[in-house]
C-alpha positions as CSV (number, residue, x, y, z in Angstrom):
1,M,-15.3,-108.0,52.0
2,S,-18.7,-106.7,52.0
3,F,-19.9,-103.7,54.3
4,K,-23.3,-102.4,55.6
5,P,-24.6,-99.3,53.7
6,V,-23.9,-96.0,56.0
7,N,-27.4,-94.4,57.0
8,F,-27.1,-90.8,56.2
9,A,-28.7,-87.9,57.6
10,V,-29.1,-84.8,55.2
11,I,-29.6,-81.7,57.4
12,G,-30.5,-78.7,55.2
13,C,-32.3,-79.7,52.2
14,G,-32.0,-76.7,50.0
15,A,-31.3,-76.5,46.2
16,L,-27.8,-77.9,46.3
17,A,-28.6,-80.6,48.6
18,R,-31.6,-81.7,46.3
19,Q,-29.6,-81.4,43.1
20,A,-26.4,-83.1,44.6
21,H,-26.2,-84.6,48.0
22,I,-29.5,-86.1,48.4
23,P,-29.6,-88.1,45.0
24,N,-26.0,-89.3,45.5
25,I,-26.6,-90.8,48.9
26,A,-30.1,-92.2,47.7
27,N,-28.3,-93.8,44.6
28,S,-25.1,-95.0,46.0
29,E,-24.7,-98.7,47.3
30,K,-22.6,-97.4,49.9
31,T,-25.3,-95.3,51.7
32,V,-28.8,-95.2,52.9
33,L,-30.8,-91.7,52.7
34,H,-32.0,-92.4,56.3
35,T,-33.2,-88.9,57.3
36,C,-33.8,-85.6,55.7
37,C,-34.0,-82.7,57.8
38,D,-35.5,-79.2,56.9
39,L,-38.0,-76.5,57.9
40,A,-39.6,-76.5,54.6
41,D,-42.4,-78.9,54.2
42,E,-42.2,-78.9,50.4
43,A,-38.2,-79.6,50.4
44,L,-39.1,-82.5,52.6
45,A,-41.9,-84.0,50.6
46,E,-39.6,-84.0,47.4
47,C,-37.1,-85.8,49.5
48,R,-39.7,-88.2,50.5
49,D,-41.4,-88.7,47.2
50,I,-38.7,-88.4,44.7
51,Y,-35.5,-89.7,46.6
52,G,-37.2,-91.9,49.0
53,A,-36.1,-90.7,52.4
54,L,-36.9,-93.0,55.0
55,H,-37.6,-90.4,57.5
56,L,-38.5,-86.7,57.7
57,A,-37.5,-84.4,60.4
58,K,-37.4,-80.6,61.3
59,D,-35.3,-80.8,64.6
60,W,-31.6,-81.4,63.7
61,H,-30.9,-82.2,67.3
62,A,-33.1,-85.1,67.4
63,V,-31.6,-86.3,64.0
64,V,-28.1,-86.0,65.2
65,A,-29.1,-88.1,68.6
66,D,-30.8,-90.6,66.4
67,P,-29.0,-94.0,66.9
68,E,-30.1,-95.2,63.7
69,V,-28.2,-92.1,62.1
70,E,-24.7,-93.1,61.3
71,A,-23.2,-90.0,59.5
72,I,-24.6,-86.6,59.0
73,C,-24.3,-84.4,55.4
74,L,-24.6,-80.9,56.5
75,A,-25.8,-78.5,54.0
76,T,-27.3,-75.7,55.8
77,T,-26.5,-72.0,55.6
78,E,-23.2,-71.1,57.1
79,K,-25.0,-69.9,60.1
80,L,-26.1,-73.3,61.3
81,R,-22.7,-75.2,60.7
82,L,-20.9,-74.9,64.2
83,P,-23.7,-76.1,66.5
84,V,-24.5,-78.9,64.5
85,I,-20.8,-79.9,64.0
86,E,-20.1,-79.6,67.8
87,L,-23.2,-81.9,68.7
88,A,-22.2,-84.3,65.8
89,M,-18.8,-84.9,67.2
90,Q,-20.2,-85.3,70.7
91,Y,-22.1,-88.2,69.3
92,K,-19.0,-89.4,67.5
93,K,-21.1,-89.0,64.1
94,P,-18.9,-88.5,61.0
95,V,-19.8,-85.3,59.1
96,Y,-19.6,-84.2,55.6
97,V,-20.3,-80.4,55.4
98,E,-20.4,-78.1,52.6
99,K,-18.1,-75.3,52.0
100,P,-17.0,-72.9,53.3
101,L,-17.0,-74.1,56.7
102,A,-18.2,-70.8,58.6
103,R,-18.8,-67.1,57.8
104,T,-16.0,-66.0,60.3
105,L,-12.6,-67.1,61.1
106,D,-13.7,-67.4,64.6
107,E,-16.1,-70.1,63.9
108,V,-13.6,-71.7,61.4
109,Y,-11.0,-72.0,64.2
110,A,-13.5,-73.3,66.5
111,I,-14.7,-76.0,64.2
112,Q,-11.2,-77.1,63.6
113,K,-10.4,-77.7,67.2
114,I,-13.7,-79.3,68.0
115,V,-13.0,-81.8,65.1
116,N,-9.5,-82.4,65.8
117,S,-10.0,-82.9,69.5
118,A,-12.8,-85.5,68.5
119,S,-11.0,-87.5,66.2
120,V,-14.0,-88.5,64.0
121,P,-14.2,-88.6,60.3
122,F,-14.8,-85.4,58.8
123,C,-15.1,-83.9,55.1
124,V,-15.5,-80.7,53.6
125,G,-17.2,-80.4,50.4
126,H,-14.2,-79.3,48.1
127,N,-15.7,-81.5,45.7
128,R,-13.3,-80.8,42.5
129,R,-10.8,-82.7,44.5
130,S,-13.0,-85.9,43.8
131,S,-13.6,-85.1,40.2
132,P,-12.1,-87.8,37.9
133,A,-10.6,-85.2,35.6
134,M,-9.0,-83.3,38.6
135,I,-7.7,-86.2,40.0
136,D,-5.9,-87.2,36.8
137,A,-4.4,-83.8,36.2
138,R,-3.2,-83.3,39.7
139,R,-1.6,-86.9,39.8
140,I,0.2,-86.3,36.4
141,F,1.1,-82.9,37.4
142,R,2.5,-84.0,40.8
143,C,4.3,-87.1,39.4
144,H,5.9,-84.4,36.9
145,M,6.9,-81.9,39.7
146,E,8.6,-84.7,42.0
147,H,10.0,-87.0,39.1
148,P,10.4,-84.8,36.0
149,Q,9.9,-86.6,32.7
150,L,11.4,-84.1,30.5
151,C,10.8,-84.2,26.8
152,A,13.8,-84.8,24.2
153,W,12.6,-81.9,22.3
154,R,12.9,-79.1,24.7
155,W,14.7,-76.3,23.8
156,D,17.7,-75.7,25.9
157,R,19.2,-72.6,23.9
158,E,22.3,-71.9,26.2
159,G,23.0,-75.5,27.7
160,D,25.9,-75.8,30.0
161,T,26.2,-72.0,29.9
162,R,22.5,-71.3,31.1
163,P,22.7,-69.4,34.3
164,K,21.5,-71.1,37.7
165,R,18.2,-69.9,38.9
166,R,16.7,-70.7,42.5
167,D,13.4,-70.8,41.1
168,D,14.1,-73.2,38.0
169,G,11.2,-75.4,37.5
170,V,9.1,-73.9,40.3
171,A,5.3,-74.5,39.7
172,A,2.6,-72.0,38.7
173,L,-1.0,-72.5,38.6
174,S,-3.7,-70.3,36.9
175,C,-7.5,-70.7,37.7
176,R,-10.2,-68.9,35.6
177,I,-13.7,-69.0,36.6
178,N,-16.4,-67.8,34.4
179,D,-19.8,-67.3,35.9
180,D,-23.1,-65.6,35.2
181,W,-24.3,-63.5,38.4
182,Y,-28.0,-63.5,36.8
183,S,-28.3,-66.9,37.9
184,W,-27.5,-66.0,41.6
185,K,-30.0,-66.6,44.5
186,S,-31.3,-63.4,46.6
187,W,-29.2,-64.8,49.7
188,V,-25.8,-64.1,48.0
189,F,-26.7,-60.3,48.5
190,D,-27.6,-60.4,52.2
191,K,-24.8,-59.3,54.2
192,E,-26.0,-61.1,57.1
193,Q,-26.1,-64.4,55.4
194,A,-23.2,-63.8,53.1
195,P,-21.0,-61.1,54.5
196,H,-18.1,-61.6,52.2
197,G,-20.0,-62.7,49.3
198,P,-18.4,-64.9,46.5
199,M,-14.7,-63.9,47.7
200,L,-15.6,-66.4,50.6
201,F,-18.6,-68.7,49.4
202,E,-16.8,-69.4,46.0
203,M,-13.3,-68.6,46.7
204,T,-12.7,-71.4,49.1
205,H,-13.5,-74.1,46.2
206,F,-10.5,-72.4,44.2
207,T,-8.1,-71.8,46.9
208,D,-8.3,-75.4,47.9
209,I,-7.3,-76.5,44.4
210,C,-4.4,-74.2,44.3
211,N,-3.0,-75.7,47.6
212,W,-3.8,-79.0,46.6
213,F,-2.0,-78.9,43.3
214,L,0.8,-76.8,44.3
215,A,1.6,-79.0,47.5
216,S,3.0,-76.3,49.5
217,D,2.2,-73.5,52.3
218,P,0.5,-70.4,51.0
219,V,2.4,-67.3,52.6
220,E,1.0,-64.1,50.9
221,V,-1.8,-63.0,49.1
222,V,-2.7,-59.8,47.1
223,A,-6.1,-59.3,45.8
224,M,-8.3,-56.8,43.8
225,E,-12.1,-56.7,43.3
226,T,-14.7,-54.4,41.6
227,G,-17.7,-55.0,43.8
228,M,-19.0,-58.6,44.0
229,L,-18.6,-59.7,40.4
230,N,-15.2,-59.5,39.3
231,H,-12.0,-60.7,41.6
232,A,-8.2,-61.0,40.6
233,I,-6.1,-62.9,43.4
234,I,-2.5,-63.9,43.5
235,V,-1.2,-66.1,46.1
236,K,2.5,-67.1,46.9
237,Y,3.6,-70.0,48.3
238,A,6.6,-70.9,50.6
239,G,8.3,-72.9,48.0
240,G,8.0,-69.9,45.5
241,E,5.1,-71.4,43.7
242,I,2.7,-68.8,42.4
243,A,-1.2,-69.2,41.8
244,T,-3.4,-66.8,40.0
245,L,-7.2,-66.8,40.2
246,M,-9.7,-64.7,38.2
247,L,-13.1,-65.0,39.2
248,C,-15.8,-63.4,36.9
249,G,-19.3,-63.1,37.6
250,N,-20.3,-61.1,34.2
251,G,-19.5,-64.4,32.3
252,T,-21.9,-67.0,30.4
253,F,-23.1,-70.4,31.0
254,G,-22.4,-70.8,26.9
255,Y,-18.8,-71.3,27.8
256,P,-17.1,-73.5,30.3
257,K,-16.9,-72.3,33.6
258,E,-13.4,-73.6,35.1
259,L,-10.2,-73.8,33.5
260,Y,-6.9,-74.8,35.6
261,E,-3.4,-74.7,33.7
262,A,-0.6,-75.9,35.8
263,F,3.0,-75.2,35.0
264,G,6.3,-76.5,36.1
265,N,9.7,-78.3,35.1
266,G,9.0,-77.3,31.4
267,A,5.7,-78.8,31.1
268,A,1.8,-78.0,31.4
269,V,-1.0,-80.0,32.6
270,V,-4.7,-78.4,31.8
271,C,-8.0,-79.2,33.2
272,D,-10.8,-77.7,31.1
273,H,-14.2,-77.5,32.7
274,M,-13.4,-81.1,34.3
275,C,-14.4,-82.6,31.0
276,E,-11.0,-82.5,29.2
277,V,-7.1,-82.9,30.6
278,R,-4.6,-82.0,28.1
279,T,-0.7,-82.2,28.6
280,A,2.6,-80.9,27.0
281,G,6.1,-81.4,27.8
282,I,6.0,-84.6,29.7
283,A,7.3,-87.4,28.2
284,D,4.7,-90.2,28.0
285,A,2.0,-88.6,29.4
286,P,-1.2,-88.6,27.2
287,P,-1.8,-85.2,25.2
288,R,-5.7,-85.5,25.9
289,I,-8.0,-87.3,27.9
290,A,-11.8,-86.8,27.8
291,Y,-14.1,-87.7,30.5
292,P,-17.8,-89.0,30.4
293,F,-20.5,-86.2,30.9
294,L,-23.5,-86.3,33.3
295,K,-27.0,-86.0,32.4
296,D,-26.2,-86.0,28.7
297,R,-29.4,-85.1,26.7
298,H,-27.3,-85.2,23.3
299,P,-25.4,-88.4,23.0
300,G,-25.5,-88.0,19.3
301,V,-23.8,-84.6,19.3
302,G,-20.2,-83.7,20.0
303,V,-19.3,-87.3,20.1
304,Q,-15.7,-86.6,20.1
305,G,-16.3,-85.5,23.9
306,G,-13.9,-83.0,25.7
307,I,-14.4,-79.5,25.2
308,S,-15.1,-79.2,21.6
309,G,-17.8,-82.0,22.4
310,W,-19.2,-80.2,25.2
311,L,-19.5,-76.9,23.3
312,E,-21.5,-78.5,20.5
313,K,-23.7,-80.1,23.2
314,R,-24.4,-76.8,24.9
315,A,-25.1,-75.0,21.6
316,V,-27.5,-77.4,21.0
317,A,-29.2,-77.2,24.3
318,C,-29.4,-73.2,24.2
319,K,-31.4,-73.7,21.0
320,E,-33.8,-75.9,23.0
321,A,-33.8,-73.4,25.8
322,V,-34.7,-70.6,23.2
323,A,-37.4,-72.6,21.5
324,T,-39.3,-73.8,24.7
325,K,-38.6,-70.5,26.6
326,N,-37.1,-72.5,29.3
327,P,-33.7,-71.2,30.0
328,M,-33.0,-74.5,32.3
329,L,-32.7,-76.7,29.1
330,Q,-29.4,-75.2,28.3
331,F,-28.1,-77.3,31.1
332,T,-26.9,-80.8,29.6
333,A,-23.8,-82.8,29.4
334,E,-22.4,-81.3,32.7
335,P,-18.9,-82.5,33.8
336,D,-18.4,-84.6,36.7
337,K,-17.5,-82.2,39.3
338,G,-16.7,-85.0,42.0
339,H,-20.0,-84.5,44.1
340,A,-21.1,-88.6,44.2
341,R,-17.5,-89.5,44.5
342,A,-16.7,-87.4,47.5
343,I,-19.5,-89.0,49.5
344,D,-18.7,-92.6,48.2
345,C,-14.9,-91.6,49.5
346,F,-16.0,-90.5,52.6
347,V,-17.7,-93.7,53.4
348,D,-14.5,-95.4,52.5
349,E,-12.8,-93.0,55.1
350,I,-15.2,-94.0,57.7
351,R,-14.8,-97.4,57.0
352,K,-10.7,-96.7,57.5
353,N,-9.7,-98.2,54.4
354,S,-9.1,-94.7,52.4
355,P,-7.2,-91.7,53.0
356,T,-8.7,-88.6,54.1
357,V,-10.9,-87.2,51.5
358,C,-10.5,-83.4,52.6
359,G,-10.0,-82.7,56.1
360,V,-10.7,-80.1,58.2
361,D,-7.1,-78.5,58.3
362,D,-6.9,-78.4,54.6
363,A,-10.4,-76.7,54.4
364,V,-9.3,-74.1,57.1
365,K,-6.0,-73.6,55.1
366,A,-8.2,-72.7,51.9
367,T,-10.5,-70.7,54.0
368,R,-7.6,-68.6,55.4
369,V,-6.4,-67.8,52.0
370,A,-9.9,-66.7,51.0
371,F,-9.9,-64.3,54.2
372,A,-6.3,-62.9,53.3
373,A,-7.7,-62.0,49.7
374,I,-10.6,-60.3,51.3
375,K,-8.6,-58.3,53.6
376,S,-6.2,-57.5,50.8
377,A,-9.0,-56.1,48.7
378,A,-10.4,-54.1,51.3
379,E,-7.2,-52.7,52.5
380,H,-5.5,-52.7,49.1
381,R,-2.1,-54.1,50.2
382,P,-0.5,-57.6,50.2
383,V,-1.7,-59.6,53.2
384,R,0.5,-62.4,54.7
385,L,-1.2,-65.6,56.1
386,D,0.5,-65.2,59.5
387,E,-2.1,-62.2,59.8
388,I,-5.1,-64.4,59.4
């Protein structure tokens, strides 16, 4: 059955929108880049001249009200999320919104109430859920947790005399995030625009992944930070699961950014930078899966793919960056973080032939964990989620 592409309006055409959402909408067979809305003439000209936007606008009210616009991609700063979402829900227009939902919990809960009352398709940009590598890693892990496939070689030292443990097999997840703060934009340090820094605007990506992988409700958070750049967080879940998150802004782009290690029922599932998944302790699970890179300028380098292939490609790209004095050349062979697939899957959700991609309730849950971490770090104590 064929479908007419959905006319999208992108409201907020900053760097992220022009690097990901706008080209993805323009290039997809499921979507049309109908309108781009921003206050910056230069950004709008790029949307028209490079990506082929059919219409340009500066008044988001008129864009939402336009009967030809069928869905909204909202990539403004958090200050302009609630009013746009509220108007879009009034017009029954589906919304894909960047994370985090808002700067404050009051706004987060207001958005949740508005969206749930409207019953209109709504997706929050926790795009890692749509990364091919993350999808496979979670599928393998959840299948093992719910239907364990133990390996015959597992060493059971005590056998039948082994003591019973209530937490036997309970899952744990480790997330390591390596970033380089020298690359951050100035708005990151603006307390009015980003009052909580990366503890909110970055953290929600990873608290959502923890909730998604562990399939349990978070109940308590302990966090420590040393200013904006280094954060360590522990999340306890209702079923006894534990997640640990380490975010470091003093790292390097010469090394993979994200590492997720999930353990449980005598097994491990590891997603390394979304370009390789490794498993151990699961009968019949593939030990290694490598995934295609995006924008690979060096297809003849690191042909084995995966992490080792990525490192070889990055080393060559860094040498090019030095030789040309252009640091942007270091970026090549990027992992598929799921940006394009998230939009396509949201279109399927709009057409009512696929499940919810990442709905408002899941996004609120991830945001509450982030705010619990913010409160814990500030007050130097564990914080229960029912306090948030």
